N, CA, C and O atoms as a GROMACS GRO file, in nm:
protein
  552
    1MET      N    1   5.852  -1.675   1.817
    1MET     CA    2   5.806  -1.792   1.744
    1MET      C    3   5.672  -1.839   1.800
    1MET      O    4   5.582  -1.877   1.725
    2LYS      N    5   5.660  -1.836   1.936
    2LYS     CA    6   5.535  -1.878   1.998
    2LYS      C    7   5.420  -1.786   1.956
    2LYS      O    8   5.308  -1.832   1.934
    3LYS      N    9   5.450  -1.653   1.946
    3LYS     CA   10   5.345  -1.559   1.905
    3LYS      C   11   5.298  -1.588   1.763
    3LYS      O   12   5.179  -1.581   1.734
    4LEU      N   13   5.392  -1.620   1.675
    4LEU     CA   14   5.358  -1.650   1.537
    4LEU      C   15   5.274  -1.777   1.529
    4LEU      O   16   5.175  -1.783   1.457
    5LEU      N   17   5.315  -1.879   1.604
    5LEU     CA   18   5.242  -2.005   1.605
    5LEU      C   19   5.102  -1.987   1.664
    5LEU      O   20   5.005  -2.043   1.613
    6PHE      N   21   5.093  -1.909   1.771
    6PHE     CA   22   4.964  -1.882   1.835
    6PHE      C   23   4.873  -1.805   1.740
    6PHE      O   24   4.755  -1.836   1.728
    7SER      N   25   4.928  -1.704   1.671
    7SER     CA   26   4.850  -1.624   1.577
    7SER      C   27   4.798  -1.708   1.462
    7SER      O   28   4.682  -1.695   1.422
    8LEU      N   29   4.882  -1.795   1.407
    8LEU     CA   30   4.839  -1.882   1.297
    8LEU      C   31   4.732  -1.981   1.342
    8LEU      O   32   4.636  -2.005   1.268
    9SER      N   33   4.746  -2.038   1.460
    9SER     CA   34   4.646  -2.134   1.507
    9SER      C   35   4.514  -2.063   1.536
    9SER      O   36   4.407  -2.118   1.510
   10ALA      N   37   4.519  -1.941   1.591
   10ALA     CA   38   4.397  -1.865   1.617
   10ALA      C   39   4.328  -1.830   1.486
   10ALA      O   40   4.205  -1.837   1.476
   11LEU      N   41   4.406  -1.792   1.385
   11LEU     CA   42   4.352  -1.759   1.255
   11LEU      C   43   4.284  -1.880   1.191
   11LEU      O   44   4.174  -1.868   1.137
   12LEU      N   45   4.350  -1.995   1.197
   12LEU     CA   46   4.291  -2.118   1.142
   12LEU      C   47   4.164  -2.156   1.216
   12LEU      O   48   4.067  -2.199   1.155
   13PHE      N   49   4.164  -2.140   1.347
   13PHE     CA   50   4.048  -2.174   1.429
   13PHE      C   51   3.929  -2.084   1.392
   13PHE      O   52   3.818  -2.133   1.372
   14LEU      N   53   3.953  -1.954   1.383
   14LEU     CA   54   3.846  -1.861   1.349
   14LEU      C   55   3.795  -1.881   1.207
   14LEU      O   56   3.676  -1.865   1.179
   15THR      N   57   3.886  -1.915   1.116
   15THR     CA   58   3.846  -1.941   0.979
   15THR      C   59   3.760  -2.065   0.970
   15THR      O   60   3.662  -2.067   0.895
   16ALA      N   61   3.793  -2.168   1.045
   16ALA     CA   62   3.717  -2.292   1.043
   16ALA      C   63   3.580  -2.275   1.106
   16ALA      O   64   3.484  -2.341   1.067
   17CYS      N   65   3.572  -2.186   1.204
   17CYS     CA   66   3.444  -2.165   1.273
   17CYS      C   67   3.352  -2.069   1.199
   17CYS      O   68   3.232  -2.065   1.228
   18GLY      N   69   3.403  -1.993   1.105
   18GLY     CA   70   3.322  -1.895   1.034
   18GLY      C   71   3.221  -1.964   0.944
   18GLY      O   72   3.248  -2.072   0.889
   19ASN      N   73   3.106  -1.902   0.929
   19ASN     CA   74   3.001  -1.956   0.843
   19ASN      C   75   2.977  -1.854   0.733
   19ASN      O   76   2.919  -1.748   0.757
   20ASN      N   77   3.021  -1.887   0.613
   20ASN     CA   78   3.008  -1.795   0.502
   20ASN      C   79   2.874  -1.808   0.432
   20ASN      O   80   2.842  -1.726   0.346
   21GLU      N   81   2.796  -1.908   0.466
   21GLU     CA   82   2.668  -1.925   0.401
   21GLU      C   83   2.572  -1.818   0.451
   21GLU      O   84   2.572  -1.783   0.569
   22ASN      N   85   2.492  -1.768   0.361
   22ASN     CA   86   2.395  -1.666   0.395
   22ASN      C   87   2.258  -1.733   0.399
   22ASN      O   88   2.199  -1.758   0.293
   23PRO      N   89   2.207  -1.762   0.516
   23PRO     CA   90   2.078  -1.831   0.521
   23PRO      C   91   1.968  -1.741   0.466
   23PRO      O   92   1.945  -1.632   0.519
   24GLY      N   93   1.902  -1.785   0.363
   24GLY     CA   94   1.793  -1.708   0.302
   24GLY      C   95   1.661  -1.773   0.335
   24GLY      O   96   1.655  -1.886   0.384
   25THR      N   97   1.557  -1.702   0.309
   25THR     CA   98   1.426  -1.761   0.332
   25THR      C   99   1.397  -1.858   0.219
   25THR      O  100   1.421  -1.828   0.102
   26THR      N  101   1.347  -1.972   0.254
   26THR     CA  102   1.318  -2.073   0.153
   26THR      C  103   1.174  -2.066   0.108
   26THR      O  104   1.138  -2.119   0.003
   27GLN      N  105   1.090  -2.002   0.188
   27GLN     CA  106   0.950  -1.990   0.151
   27GLN      C  107   0.915  -1.842   0.142
   27GLN      O  108   0.961  -1.760   0.221
   28GLU      N  109   0.833  -1.811   0.043
   28GLU     CA  110   0.783  -1.675   0.035
   28GLU      C  111   0.668  -1.662   0.133
   28GLU      O  112   0.587  -1.754   0.147
   29SER      N  113   0.662  -1.551   0.198
   29SER     CA  114   0.553  -1.531   0.292
   29SER      C  115   0.469  -1.414   0.245
   29SER      O  116   0.521  -1.316   0.191
   30LYS      N  117   0.340  -1.423   0.265
   30LYS     CA  118   0.249  -1.316   0.232
   30LYS      C  119   0.210  -1.246   0.361
   30LYS      O  120   0.184  -1.309   0.463
   31THR      N  121   0.205  -1.116   0.354
   31THR     CA  122   0.166  -1.039   0.470
   31THR      C  123   0.016  -1.018   0.467
   31THR      O  124  -0.039  -0.968   0.369
   32GLU      N  125  -0.047  -1.058   0.573
   32GLU     CA  126  -0.191  -1.036   0.584
   32GLU      C  127  -0.213  -0.895   0.636
   32GLU      O  128  -0.156  -0.856   0.738
   33VAL      N  129  -0.295  -0.818   0.566
   33VAL     CA  130  -0.325  -0.683   0.606
   33VAL      C  131  -0.472  -0.677   0.642
   33VAL      O  132  -0.558  -0.716   0.562
   34SER      N  133  -0.500  -0.629   0.761
   34SER     CA  134  -0.640  -0.613   0.799
   34SER      C  135  -0.653  -0.492   0.890
   34SER      O  136  -0.554  -0.446   0.948
   35ALA      N  137  -0.773  -0.443   0.903
   35ALA     CA  138  -0.798  -0.325   0.985
   35ALA      C  139  -0.805  -0.364   1.132
   35ALA      O  140  -0.840  -0.477   1.165
   36PRO      N  141  -0.771  -0.269   1.220
   36PRO     CA  142  -0.786  -0.295   1.363
   36PRO      C  143  -0.933  -0.324   1.396
   36PRO      O  144  -1.022  -0.284   1.322
   37GLU      N  145  -0.955  -0.392   1.505
   37GLU     CA  146  -1.091  -0.430   1.544
   37GLU      C  147  -1.179  -0.306   1.557
   37GLU      O  148  -1.138  -0.206   1.617
   38GLY      N  149  -1.298  -0.314   1.502
   38GLY     CA  150  -1.392  -0.204   1.510
   38GLY      C  151  -1.384  -0.106   1.394
   38GLY      O  152  -1.465  -0.014   1.385
   39GLU      N  153  -1.288  -0.123   1.304
   39GLU     CA  154  -1.274  -0.034   1.189
   39GLU      C  155  -1.306  -0.112   1.062
   39GLU      O  156  -1.292  -0.234   1.057
   40LEU      N  157  -1.348  -0.039   0.960
   40LEU     CA  158  -1.375  -0.103   0.831
   40LEU      C  159  -1.243  -0.147   0.769
   40LEU      O  160  -1.142  -0.077   0.778
   41ASP      N  161  -1.245  -0.263   0.706
   41ASP     CA  162  -1.126  -0.320   0.643
   41ASP      C  163  -1.129  -0.293   0.494
   41ASP      O  164  -1.213  -0.350   0.424
   42PRO      N  165  -1.040  -0.206   0.442
   42PRO     CA  166  -1.043  -0.174   0.299
   42PRO      C  167  -1.004  -0.290   0.209
   42PRO      O  168  -1.023  -0.282   0.088
   43THR      N  169  -0.949  -0.398   0.265
   43THR     CA  170  -0.912  -0.513   0.182
   43THR      C  171  -1.028  -0.609   0.165
   43THR      O  172  -1.016  -0.709   0.094
   44SER      N  173  -1.141  -0.581   0.228
   44SER     CA  174  -1.256  -0.671   0.222
   44SER      C  175  -1.370  -0.606   0.143
   44SER      O  176  -1.428  -0.508   0.190
   45PRO      N  177  -1.403  -0.658   0.025
   45PRO     CA  178  -1.512  -0.599  -0.054
   45PRO      C  179  -1.645  -0.594   0.021
   45PRO      O  180  -1.727  -0.506  -0.004
   46GLU      N  181  -1.667  -0.688   0.114
   46GLU     CA  182  -1.792  -0.690   0.189
   46GLU      C  183  -1.803  -0.565   0.277
   46GLU      O  184  -1.914  -0.518   0.304
   47GLU      N  185  -1.690  -0.512   0.322
   47GLU     CA  186  -1.690  -0.396   0.410
   47GLU      C  187  -1.736  -0.269   0.338
   47GLU      O  188  -1.787  -0.177   0.401
   48VAL      N  189  -1.718  -0.263   0.207
   48VAL     CA  190  -1.752  -0.142   0.134
   48VAL      C  191  -1.883  -0.155   0.056
   48VAL      O  192  -1.912  -0.070  -0.029
   49LYS      N  193  -1.962  -0.258   0.082
   49LYS     CA  194  -2.088  -0.275   0.010
   49LYS      C  195  -2.185  -0.160   0.034
   49LYS      O  196  -2.266  -0.129  -0.052
   50GLU      N  197  -2.176  -0.098   0.150
   50GLU     CA  198  -2.269   0.010   0.183
   50GLU      C  199  -2.215   0.147   0.144
   50GLU      O  200  -2.265   0.249   0.190
   51ALA      N  201  -2.113   0.149   0.059
   51ALA     CA  202  -2.053   0.274   0.016
   51ALA      C  203  -2.151   0.355  -0.067
   51ALA      O  204  -2.232   0.301  -0.142
   52GLU      N  205  -2.142   0.486  -0.052
   52GLU     CA  206  -2.226   0.578  -0.127
   52GLU      C  207  -2.139   0.652  -0.228
   52GLU      O  208  -2.023   0.680  -0.200
   53PRO      N  209  -2.194   0.684  -0.346
   53PRO     CA  210  -2.117   0.768  -0.439
   53PRO      C  211  -2.080   0.899  -0.372
   53PRO      O  212  -2.162   0.963  -0.306
   54THR      N  213  -1.955   0.939  -0.389
   54THR     CA  214  -1.900   1.057  -0.323
   54THR      C  215  -1.837   1.147  -0.427
   54THR      O  216  -1.789   1.100  -0.530
   55THR      N  217  -1.838   1.277  -0.400
   55THR     CA  218  -1.772   1.370  -0.491
   55THR      C  219  -1.631   1.401  -0.442
   55THR      O  220  -1.600   1.387  -0.324
   56PHE      N  221  -1.546   1.441  -0.534
   56PHE     CA  222  -1.410   1.480  -0.500
   56PHE      C  223  -1.413   1.601  -0.406
   56PHE      O  224  -1.332   1.610  -0.314
   57ALA      N  225  -1.506   1.693  -0.430
   57ALA     CA  226  -1.517   1.814  -0.348
   57ALA      C  227  -1.553   1.779  -0.204
   57ALA      O  228  -1.500   1.840  -0.111
   58ALA      N  229  -1.642   1.682  -0.184
   58ALA     CA  230  -1.681   1.643  -0.048
   58ALA      C  231  -1.562   1.587   0.029
   58ALA      O  232  -1.547   1.614   0.148
   59LEU      N  233  -1.477   1.510  -0.039
   59LEU     CA  234  -1.356   1.458   0.026
   59LEU      C  235  -1.257   1.570   0.056
   59LEU      O  236  -1.201   1.576   0.165
   60ALA      N  237  -1.237   1.660  -0.040
   60ALA     CA  238  -1.141   1.769  -0.024
   60ALA      C  239  -1.184   1.867   0.084
   60ALA      O  240  -1.099   1.924   0.154
   61ASN      N  241  -1.314   1.887   0.100
   61ASN     CA  242  -1.365   1.983   0.198
   61ASN      C  243  -1.384   1.922   0.337
   61ASN      O  244  -1.426   1.993   0.429
   62GLY      N  245  -1.354   1.794   0.353
   62GLY     CA  246  -1.368   1.732   0.484
   62GLY      C  247  -1.510   1.698   0.523
   62GLY      O  248  -1.540   1.681   0.642
   63GLU      N  249  -1.600   1.687   0.426
   63GLU     CA  250  -1.740   1.656   0.454
   63GLU      C  251  -1.762   1.508   0.484
   63GLU      O  252  -1.866   1.470   0.538
   64ILE      N  253  -1.664   1.425   0.449
   64ILE     CA  254  -1.675   1.281   0.470
   64ILE      C  255  -1.587   1.244   0.589
   64ILE      O  256  -1.469   1.278   0.590
   65PRO      N  257  -1.641   1.174   0.688
   65PRO     CA  258  -1.558   1.136   0.804
   65PRO      C  259  -1.459   1.025   0.768
   65PRO      O  260  -1.486   0.941   0.682
   66ASP      N  261  -1.344   1.025   0.837
   66ASP     CA  262  -1.245   0.919   0.818
   66ASP      C  263  -1.309   0.783   0.848
   66ASP      O  264  -1.390   0.771   0.939
   67GLY      N  265  -1.272   0.682   0.769
   67GLY     CA  266  -1.323   0.548   0.788
   67GLY      C  267  -1.454   0.521   0.718
   67GLY      O  268  -1.509   0.411   0.730
   68GLU      N  269  -1.505   0.618   0.644
   68GLU     CA  270  -1.633   0.604   0.574
   68GLU      C  271  -1.613   0.534   0.440
   68GLU      O  272  -1.521   0.569   0.367
   69PRO      N  273  -1.699   0.434   0.405
   69PRO     CA  274  -1.689   0.373   0.273
   69PRO      C  275  -1.737   0.470   0.165
   69PRO      O  276  -1.838   0.538   0.183
   70VAL      N  277  -1.664   0.475   0.054
   70VAL     CA  278  -1.697   0.570  -0.053
   70VAL      C  279  -1.685   0.504  -0.190
   70VAL      O  280  -1.618   0.402  -0.207
   71ILE      N  281  -1.753   0.565  -0.287
   71ILE     CA  282  -1.742   0.528  -0.428
   71ILE      C  283  -1.705   0.654  -0.504
   71ILE      O  284  -1.770   0.758  -0.488
   72LEU      N  285  -1.600   0.646  -0.586
   72LEU     CA  286  -1.556   0.760  -0.667
   72LEU      C  287  -1.541   0.717  -0.812
   72LEU      O  288  -1.503   0.603  -0.840
   73ALA      N  289  -1.570   0.808  -0.903
   73ALA     CA  290  -1.548   0.782  -1.045
   73ALA      C  291  -1.460   0.895  -1.098
   73ALA      O  292  -1.484   1.012  -1.070
   74GLY      N  293  -1.359   0.858  -1.176
   74GLY     CA  294  -1.270   0.959  -1.231
   74GLY      C  295  -1.171   0.900  -1.328
   74GLY      O  296  -1.188   0.787  -1.375
   75THR      N  297  -1.068   0.977  -1.358
   75THR     CA  298  -0.965   0.938  -1.455
   75THR      C  299  -0.831   0.925  -1.384
   75THR      O  300  -0.794   1.010  -1.302
   76VAL      N  301  -0.758   0.818  -1.415
   76VAL     CA  302  -0.625   0.797  -1.358
   76VAL      C  303  -0.533   0.901  -1.419
   76VAL      O  304  -0.516   0.907  -1.541
   77GLU      N  305  -0.472   0.983  -1.332
   77GLU     CA  306  -0.386   1.092  -1.379
   77GLU      C  307  -0.239   1.059  -1.366
   77GLU      O  308  -0.158   1.100  -1.451
   78GLU      N  309  -0.202   0.986  -1.261
   78GLU     CA  310  -0.060   0.957  -1.236
   78GLU      C  311  -0.049   0.827  -1.158
   78GLU      O  312  -0.128   0.801  -1.067
   79LEU      N  313   0.050   0.745  -1.192
   79LEU     CA  314   0.077   0.622  -1.119
   79LEU      C  315   0.186   0.650  -1.016
   79LEU      O  316   0.285   0.716  -1.047
   80THR      N  317   0.167   0.601  -0.893
   80THR     CA  318   0.265   0.622  -0.787
   80THR      C  319   0.282   0.491  -0.711
   80THR      O  320   0.232   0.386  -0.753
   81ASP      N  321   0.354   0.497  -0.601
   81ASP     CA  322   0.376   0.379  -0.519
   81ASP      C  323   0.387   0.424  -0.375
   81ASP      O  324   0.462   0.518  -0.345
   82ASP      N  325   0.314   0.360  -0.283
   82ASP     CA  326   0.324   0.401  -0.142
   82ASP      C  327   0.396   0.296  -0.058
   82ASP      O  328   0.371   0.285   0.062
   83ASN      N  329   0.485   0.221  -0.119
   83ASN     CA  330   0.571   0.121  -0.056
   83ASN      C  331   0.499  -0.009  -0.022
   83ASN      O  332   0.557  -0.116  -0.040
   84ALA      N  333   0.378  -0.005   0.025
   84ALA     CA  334   0.308  -0.128   0.059
   84ALA      C  335   0.221  -0.177  -0.058
   84ALA      O  336   0.213  -0.298  -0.083
   85PHE      N  337   0.158  -0.086  -0.127
   85PHE     CA  338   0.067  -0.120  -0.236
   85PHE      C  339   0.092  -0.023  -0.352
   85PHE      O  340   0.141   0.087  -0.331
   86PRO      N  341   0.057  -0.066  -0.474
   86PRO     CA  342   0.062   0.031  -0.583
   86PRO      C  343  -0.043   0.140  -0.556
   86PRO      O  344  -0.140   0.117  -0.484
   87ALA      N  345  -0.023   0.255  -0.611
   87ALA     CA  346  -0.115   0.365  -0.588
   87ALA      C  347  -0.126   0.450  -0.715
   87ALA      O  348  -0.044   0.438  -0.806
   88PHE      N  349  -0.228   0.535  -0.718
   88PHE     CA  350  -0.242   0.626  -0.830
   88PHE      C  351  -0.323   0.748  -0.787
   88PHE      O  352  -0.388   0.748  -0.683
   89ILE      N  353  -0.316   0.851  -0.869
   89ILE     CA  354  -0.392   0.973  -0.845
   89ILE      C  355  -0.513   0.969  -0.936
   89ILE      O  356  -0.501   0.951  -1.058
   90LEU      N  357  -0.632   0.986  -0.877
   90LEU     CA  358  -0.758   0.987  -0.951
   90LEU      C  359  -0.806   1.132  -0.954
   90LEU      O  360  -0.801   1.201  -0.853
   91THR      N  361  -0.854   1.176  -1.069
   91THR     CA  362  -0.901   1.314  -1.080
   91THR      C  363  -1.038   1.321  -1.146
   91THR      O  364  -1.077   1.233  -1.223
   92ASP      N  365  -1.109   1.428  -1.113
   92ASP     CA  366  -1.235   1.457  -1.180
   92ASP      C  367  -1.218   1.573  -1.278
   92ASP      O  368  -1.316   1.626  -1.330
   93GLY      N  369  -1.093   1.611  -1.302
   93GLY     CA  370  -1.062   1.723  -1.390
   93GLY      C  371  -1.031   1.850  -1.313
   93GLY      O  372  -0.964   1.939  -1.365
   94LYS      N  373  -1.078   1.858  -1.188
   94LYS     CA  374  -1.054   1.976  -1.105
   94LYS      C  375  -0.976   1.942  -0.979
   94LYS      O  376  -0.883   2.014  -0.941
   95GLN      N  377  -1.013   1.833  -0.914
   95GLN     CA  378  -0.951   1.795  -0.788
   95GLN      C  379  -0.894   1.655  -0.798
   95GLN      O  380  -0.932   1.577  -0.885
   96GLN      N  381  -0.802   1.623  -0.706
   96GLN     CA  382  -0.734   1.494  -0.708
   96GLN      C  383  -0.757   1.419  -0.577
   96GLN      O  384  -0.775   1.479  -0.471
   97VAL      N  385  -0.754   1.285  -0.588
   97VAL     CA  386  -0.762   1.197  -0.471
   97VAL      C  387  -0.652   1.093  -0.487
   97VAL      O  388  -0.634   1.036  -0.595
   98TYR      N  389  -0.578   1.070  -0.378
   98TYR     CA  390  -0.472   0.969  -0.378
   98TYR      C  391  -0.538   0.834  -0.350
   98TYR      O  392  -0.604   0.817  -0.247
   99ILE      N  393  -0.521   0.738  -0.440
   99ILE     CA  394  -0.584   0.606  -0.429
   99ILE      C  395  -0.478   0.502  -0.395
   99ILE      O  396  -0.383   0.483  -0.471
  100ARG      N  397  -0.496   0.435  -0.281
  100ARG     CA  398  -0.410   0.321  -0.246
  100ARG      C  399  -0.478   0.198  -0.304
  100ARG      O  400  -0.587   0.160  -0.261
  101ASN      N  401  -0.414   0.136  -0.402
  101ASN     CA  402  -0.471   0.026  -0.480
  101ASN      C  403  -0.448  -0.106  -0.406
  101ASN      O  404  -0.356  -0.181  -0.440
  102MET      N  405  -0.531  -0.135  -0.308
  102MET     CA  406  -0.516  -0.258  -0.230
  102MET      C  407  -0.561  -0.380  -0.309
  102MET      O  408  -0.529  -0.493  -0.273
  103ALA      N  409  -0.635  -0.358  -0.416
  103ALA     CA  410  -0.675  -0.467  -0.504
  103ALA      C  411  -0.558  -0.508  -0.592
  103ALA      O  412  -0.557  -0.617  -0.649
  104GLU      N  413  -0.457  -0.420  -0.601
  104GLU     CA  414  -0.340  -0.441  -0.685
  104GLU      C  415  -0.379  -0.471  -0.830
  104GLU      O  416  -0.311  -0.545  -0.901
  105LYS      N  417  -0.490  -0.411  -0.873
  105LYS     CA  418  -0.536  -0.424  -1.011
  105LYS      C  419  -0.463  -0.323  -1.098
  105LYS      O  420  -0.452  -0.206  -1.060
  106ALA      N  421  -0.415  -0.366  -1.212
  106ALA     CA  422  -0.339  -0.279  -1.301
  106ALA      C  423  -0.430  -0.171  -1.360
  106ALA      O  424  -0.539  -0.200  -1.410
  107VAL      N  425  -0.383  -0.047  -1.354
  107VAL     CA  426  -0.450   0.065  -1.419
  107VAL      C  427  -0.344   0.142  -1.498
  107VAL      O  428  -0.225   0.132  -1.470
  108ASN      N  429  -0.390   0.216  -1.595
  108ASN     CA  430  -0.300   0.296  -1.677
  108ASN      C  431  -0.343   0.442  -1.674
  108ASN      O  432  -0.459   0.474  -1.649
  109ILE      N  433  -0.249   0.530  -1.698
  109ILE     CA  434  -0.280   0.673  -1.706
  109ILE      C  435  -0.384   0.694  -1.815
  109ILE      O  436  -0.370   0.642  -1.926
  110GLY      N  437  -0.488   0.769  -1.783
  110GLY     CA  438  -0.595   0.797  -1.878
  110GLY      C  439  -0.715   0.704  -1.865
  110GLY      O  440  -0.819   0.731  -1.924
  111ASP      N  441  -0.702   0.595  -1.787
  111ASP     CA  442  -0.815   0.504  -1.766
  111ASP      C  443  -0.926   0.574  -1.687
  111ASP      O  444  -0.898   0.644  -1.590
  112SER      N  445  -1.051   0.555  -1.729
  112SER     CA  446  -1.166   0.602  -1.652
  112SER      C  447  -1.214   0.486  -1.568
  112SER      O  448  -1.249   0.380  -1.622
  113VAL      N  449  -1.215   0.505  -1.436
  113VAL     CA  450  -1.248   0.396  -1.345
  113VAL      C  451  -1.344   0.443  -1.236
  113VAL      O  452  -1.356   0.562  -1.207
  114THR      N  453  -1.412   0.346  -1.178
  114THR     CA  454  -1.491   0.367  -1.057
  114THR      C  455  -1.426   0.283  -0.949
  114THR      O  456  -1.398   0.165  -0.970
  115VAL      N  457  -1.402   0.344  -0.834
  115VAL     CA  458  -1.336   0.275  -0.725
  115VAL      C  459  -1.427   0.274  -0.602
  115VAL      O  460  -1.504   0.368  -0.579
  116GLN      N  461  -1.416   0.168  -0.524
  116GLN     CA  462  -1.489   0.158  -0.397
  116GLN      C  463  -1.388   0.127  -0.289
  116GLN      O  464  -1.305   0.038  -0.303
  117GLY      N  465  -1.395   0.202  -0.180
  117GLY     CA  466  -1.301   0.180  -0.072
  117GLY      C  467  -1.336   0.259   0.052
  117GLY      O  468  -1.450   0.302   0.071
  118ILE      N  469  -1.236   0.278   0.136
  118ILE     CA  470  -1.252   0.344   0.265
  118ILE      C  471  -1.172   0.474   0.263
  118ILE      O  472  -1.054   0.475   0.229
  119TYR      N  473  -1.238   0.585   0.299
  119TYR     CA  474  -1.170   0.713   0.308
  119TYR      C  475  -1.080   0.711   0.431
  119TYR      O  476  -1.127   0.685   0.542
  120GLU      N  477  -0.951   0.737   0.412
  120GLU     CA  478  -0.851   0.726   0.519
  120GLU      C  479  -0.804   0.861   0.572
  120GLU      O  480  -0.713   0.865   0.655
  121GLY      N  481  -0.861   0.972   0.527
  121GLY     CA  482  -0.815   1.104   0.570
  121GLY      C  483  -0.725   1.166   0.464
  121GLY      O  484  -0.739   1.137   0.345
  122GLN      N  485  -0.633   1.251   0.509
  122GLN     CA  486  -0.544   1.321   0.417
  122GLN      C  487  -0.414   1.244   0.397
  122GLN      O  488  -0.356   1.194   0.493
  123ALA      N  489  -0.367   1.236   0.273
  123ALA     CA  490  -0.238   1.176   0.240
  123ALA      C  491  -0.130   1.280   0.264
  123ALA      O  492  -0.158   1.398   0.285
  124GLU      N  493  -0.004   1.236   0.260
  124GLU     CA  494   0.108   1.327   0.279
  124GLU      C  495   0.108   1.440   0.176
  124GLU      O  496   0.155   1.550   0.205
  125GLU      N  497   0.056   1.415   0.061
  125GLU     CA  498   0.054   1.514  -0.046
  125GLU      C  499  -0.058   1.616  -0.024
  125GLU      O  500  -0.085   1.696  -0.113
  126ASN      N  501  -0.121   1.613   0.092
  126ASN     CA  502  -0.230   1.703   0.128
  126ASN      C  503  -0.350   1.688   0.035
  126ASN      O  504  -0.416   1.786  -0.001
  127MET      N  505  -0.376   1.565  -0.003
  127MET     CA  506  -0.496   1.535  -0.081
  127MET      C  507  -0.566   1.418  -0.013
  127MET      O  508  -0.502   1.342   0.060
  128PRO      N  509  -0.696   1.402  -0.036
  128PRO     CA  510  -0.769   1.290   0.027
  128PRO      C  511  -0.708   1.156  -0.013
  128PRO      O  512  -0.662   1.138  -0.126
  129LEU      N  513  -0.710   1.062   0.081
  129LEU     CA  514  -0.657   0.927   0.060
  129LEU      C  515  -0.771   0.827   0.074
  129LEU      O  516  -0.843   0.827   0.174
  130VAL      N  517  -0.786   0.742  -0.027
  130VAL     CA  518  -0.887   0.637  -0.024
  130VAL      C  519  -0.817   0.505  -0.051
  130VAL      O  520  -0.747   0.491  -0.151
  131SER      N  521  -0.835   0.407   0.040
  131SER     CA  522  -0.782   0.271   0.019
  131SER      C  523  -0.893   0.191  -0.047
  131SER      O  524  -1.000   0.174   0.010
  132VAL      N  525  -0.866   0.141  -0.168
  132VAL     CA  526  -0.971   0.074  -0.245
  132VAL      C  527  -0.939  -0.074  -0.267
  132VAL      O  528  -0.824  -0.115  -0.277
  133ASP      N  529  -1.046  -0.151  -0.274
  133ASP     CA  530  -1.034  -0.293  -0.304
  133ASP      C  531  -1.112  -0.330  -0.430
  133ASP      O  532  -1.098  -0.440  -0.483
  134ILE      N  533  -1.195  -0.238  -0.477
  134ILE     CA  534  -1.273  -0.263  -0.598
  134ILE      C  535  -1.243  -0.153  -0.698
  134ILE      O  536  -1.265  -0.035  -0.671
  135ILE      N  537  -1.193  -0.192  -0.814
  135ILE     CA  538  -1.164  -0.099  -0.924
  135ILE      C  539  -1.231  -0.155  -1.048
  135ILE      O  540  -1.201  -0.266  -1.092
  136GLU      N  541  -1.323  -0.076  -1.105
  136GLU     CA  542  -1.396  -0.120  -1.224
  136GLU      C  543  -1.379  -0.017  -1.334
  136GLU      O  544  -1.387   0.103  -1.308
  137PRO      N  545  -1.356  -0.062  -1.457
  137PRO     CA  546  -1.349   0.035  -1.568
  137PRO      C  547  -1.485   0.095  -1.594
  137PRO      O  548  -1.588   0.031  -1.571
  138GLN      N  549  -1.488   0.220  -1.642
  138GLN     CA  550  -1.616   0.284  -1.674
  138GLN      C  551  -1.651   0.259  -1.818
  138GLN      O  552  -1.756   0.304  -1.864
   0.00000   0.00000   0.00000
């Protein structure tokens, strides 16, 4: 009888102490993204003002150093997502470049655009990766 009474009181105690409320965040927070000190920041249009027009071949052949500001013109071939920002594949008809859309500007497949950003090296898909903050229709 004592075991039963003890078990019931322990159960009531634990039930009373339990907190079934799920504390959620009450405010939305924005994540600030910026480049490490000494590197160009692809989220800042001022950082890419000195960008030079670049060819898809120059990026594919490794002629452009990582961290270099670039300008590319091409056609949106495929929309993708890289978890942090929307992304898309830009093509010149022969070669492709993976574009991280840090401007988060909407683009559609078939759009002809000019982008300005920072060359980030090779993407996982083994194609050049450019993080852009300026996207303009052609």
